[in-house]
C-alpha positions in Angstrom: -7.5 100.4 -62.3 -7.5 101.9 -65.6 -4.5 104.4 -66.1 -5.5 108.1 -65.9 -5.9 109.6 -69.3 -5.4 113.0 -70.9 -8.4 115.2 -71.1 -9.6 115.5 -74.5 -10.6 119.0 -76.3 -14.5 119.4 -77.2 -15.3 116.7 -79.6 -15.5 118.2 -83.2 -19.4 119.1 -83.7 -20.9 117.8 -87.1 -22.5 120.4 -89.3 -25.8 118.7 -89.5 -27.4 116.6 -86.7 -28.0 113.6 -88.9 -24.2 112.8 -89.0 -24.6 111.3 -85.7 -26.1 108.5 -87.1 -23.1 107.6 -89.5 -20.5 105.5 -88.9 -17.8 107.4 -90.4 -18.5 110.2 -88.4 -17.9 108.2 -85.0 -14.9 106.4 -86.6 -13.3 109.9 -87.6 -14.5 111.4 -83.9 -12.6 108.0 -82.3 -9.4 108.2 -83.9 -8.0 109.2 -80.6 -10.0 107.5 -78.3 -7.6 105.0 -76.9 -5.6 108.1 -75.4 -8.3 110.3 -74.3 -10.3 110.3 -71.2 -14.1 108.9 -71.5 -16.5 111.0 -73.0 -20.2 110.8 -71.1 -23.6 111.5 -72.6 -26.2 112.3 -70.3 -23.9 112.1 -67.1 -21.7 109.5 -65.6 -22.3 106.5 -63.8 -22.4 108.4 -60.5 -25.2 110.6 -61.3 -27.7 107.6 -62.0 -26.5 104.6 -59.8 -28.6 104.8 -57.7 -31.6 104.3 -59.4 -29.7 101.7 -61.6 -28.3 99.3 -59.2 -31.5 98.3 -58.0 -32.6 97.0 -61.3 -29.5 94.4 -61.4 -28.4 91.5 -60.0 -24.6 90.6 -59.3 -25.1 87.4 -61.8 -26.6 89.5 -64.5 -25.3 89.1 -68.2 -25.2 92.7 -69.2 -25.3 93.8 -72.9 -24.4 97.9 -73.2 -25.5 99.3 -76.5 -23.6 102.0 -78.5 -20.9 101.8 -75.6 -18.5 104.5 -77.5 -15.7 105.3 -75.0 -17.8 105.9 -71.9 -16.4 104.6 -68.9 -20.0 103.1 -68.0 -19.4 99.5 -68.6 -15.9 99.6 -66.7 -17.8 101.1 -63.7 -20.9 98.2 -64.0 -17.7 96.0 -63.3 -16.0 98.1 -60.5 -19.6 97.9 -58.7 -19.6 94.4 -58.6 -21.2 93.4 -62.1 -18.6 91.7 -63.7 -20.4 89.9 -66.7 -21.1 93.0 -69.3 -20.8 92.9 -73.0 -20.4 95.8 -75.0 -21.0 96.8 -78.9 -20.8 99.5 -81.0 -20.7 100.1 -84.7 -17.5 102.0 -84.4 -14.6 99.6 -85.2 -12.3 102.0 -84.2 -13.6 102.8 -80.8 -14.0 99.0 -79.8 -10.6 98.6 -80.5 -9.7 101.3 -78.6 -11.6 99.8 -75.6 -10.6 96.6 -75.8 -7.0 97.8 -75.3 -8.1 100.2 -72.9 -9.6 97.5 -70.7 -7.6 94.5 -72.2 -6.5 93.8 -67.9 -10.3 93.2 -67.5 -11.2 89.9 -69.0 -14.7 89.7 -68.3 -15.2 92.9 -70.4 -16.0 92.0 -73.8 -16.1 94.5 -76.6 -17.5 94.0 -80.1 -18.0 96.0 -83.4 -21.7 95.5 -83.9 -25.1 97.0 -85.2 -27.7 97.6 -82.5 -30.4 97.6 -85.3 -29.1 93.5 -86.5 -27.5 92.1 -82.6 -25.8 89.3 -83.6 -26.4 87.2 -80.2 -29.0 84.2 -80.0 -32.1 85.2 -78.5 -32.4 85.0 -74.9 -28.7 85.8 -74.2 -28.8 88.6 -71.6 -30.7 89.8 -68.7 -30.0 93.1 -68.9 -29.7 95.8 -71.8 -28.4 99.3 -71.5 -28.3 102.0 -73.6 -27.5 105.8 -73.1 -27.5 108.0 -75.8 -27.6 105.5 -78.5 -31.1 105.9 -79.2 -31.1 110.0 -79.0 -28.0 109.6 -81.4 -29.9 107.6 -84.4 -32.9 110.1 -84.2 -30.8 113.2 -83.9 -31.2 114.1 -87.3 -35.4 114.2 -87.3 -36.7 117.9 -88.2 -39.8 117.5 -85.3 -39.4 115.8 -82.4 -43.6 115.8 -82.2 -43.8 114.1 -85.7 -40.8 111.5 -86.0 -40.3 110.7 -89.5 -41.2 106.9 -90.8 -37.5 106.0 -91.1 -37.1 107.6 -87.3 -39.3 105.1 -86.5 -38.5 102.2 -88.0 -34.9 102.5 -86.9 -35.9 102.3 -83.0 -38.2 99.8 -84.0 -35.0 97.4 -85.1 -33.6 98.4 -82.3 -36.3 97.7 -79.9 -37.1 94.6 -81.5 -33.8 93.2 -81.0 -33.5 94.1 -77.3 -36.4 92.2 -76.7 -35.4 89.4 -79.0 -32.1 89.2 -76.7 -33.6 89.4 -73.3 -34.6 86.3 -71.2 -38.0 86.4 -69.7 -37.9 88.8 -66.6 -35.3 90.5 -68.5 -34.8 94.3 -68.2 -34.2 97.1 -70.9 -32.9 100.3 -69.4 -32.5 103.3 -71.1 -30.7 106.6 -70.4 -31.8 109.7 -72.4 -32.7 113.4 -72.8 -36.2 112.7 -74.0 -39.2 113.3 -71.9 -42.2 110.9 -71.6 -44.5 112.4 -74.3 -41.5 112.1 -76.8 -39.7 109.0 -75.8 -43.1 106.6 -74.1 -45.1 106.1 -77.6 -41.9 104.0 -78.9 -41.5 101.8 -75.9 -45.2 101.3 -75.4 -45.8 98.7 -78.1 -47.3 95.5 -77.2 -45.0 93.4 -79.3 -42.1 93.9 -77.3 -43.6 92.2 -74.8 -42.5 94.3 -71.6 -43.8 96.9 -69.1 -42.5 100.1 -68.3 -41.5 102.4 -65.7 -39.6 105.8 -65.5 -37.6 107.9 -63.5 -35.4 111.1 -63.7 -32.1 112.0 -62.3 -29.9 115.1 -62.5 -29.9 118.3 -60.8 -31.1 121.3 -62.7 -31.8 120.1 -66.0 -33.3 116.5 -65.5 -32.5 113.4 -67.8 -34.7 110.2 -68.1 -34.7 106.5 -67.0 -36.7 104.0 -68.7 -36.9 100.4 -67.4 -38.7 97.9 -69.4 -39.5 94.3 -68.1 -40.0 91.3 -70.5 -42.7 89.5 -69.5 -44.9 92.0 -67.9 -47.4 94.2 -69.5 -47.8 97.5 -70.2 -50.7 99.7 -68.9 -54.0 100.4 -70.9 -53.0 104.2 -70.6 -49.4 103.3 -72.1 -51.1 101.4 -74.9 -52.9 104.3 -75.8 -50.0 106.6 -75.7 -48.3 104.0 -78.0 -50.8 104.3 -81.0 -49.6 107.8 -81.0 -46.6 106.5 -83.1 -49.2 105.9 -85.9 -50.8 109.1 -85.7 -50.9 111.2 -89.4 -47.7 112.9 -89.8 -47.8 116.9 -89.3 -45.8 119.3 -92.4 -42.9 119.3 -91.7 -40.6 121.9 -90.2 -37.7 123.4 -91.1 -34.6 121.4 -89.9 -32.1 123.0 -87.5 -28.7 122.8 -87.7 -26.2 123.3 -85.2 -23.7 126.3 -84.9 -20.2 126.6 -84.2 -20.8 128.1 -80.8 -23.5 125.1 -79.6 -22.0 122.7 -77.1 -22.5 119.1 -78.1 -25.1 118.9 -74.8 -27.5 120.1 -77.5 -29.1 116.8 -76.9 -29.6 118.0 -73.4 -31.6 121.3 -74.8 -33.8 119.1 -77.1 -36.7 116.4 -76.8 -36.2 113.7 -79.3 
């Protein structure tokens, strides 16, 4: 078992949401990650375990995208899924996680951009992300009308996910984004997967999307996917975080 970690004060919230897309912000935020308790976006493992475990097999090669200092990879190991590779583009947090879990050799940690994964095609049976896409989209002005840059960023990630998955592999995305905002990104025939959706959490619900490579989207899902190409609406005024806001703002907006 990993040794207990001291509770950390709430992390500093950036003045603008778009900073969540910058590696410099995360490097600064994670300077003391090795000595702090894990920070969990959208609930810890116990809150969605009943939905996740039926999708996994003990022998699965699992890739966790944008791992941060979450305990998810370690919790998967404790749950009987030992082959876990975790990536993050912050070299600071990767070094911290390598040190924290050095006693678990089957957990691997690598510095990598999720938009350009340095793995051969078909390397993984399962790819997981929890809040990574939300962070990449956090600077969007209008969740109903994602910018061309935002659409391209998500497409880069999803294309890489599809590439590194084996036929029959599963991509599992945990997010605050409701179906009317997120399905249009996932429901693209070029990724070659099907799509299912579930919710978890009490009070405010988070969302879990399961995509299986080698299966087809429904006609209704494909129709939703065409909305990503709809003409843009006039931009709205950007919303900046206030000092009084808690970082769970991602739970209160839908991207």
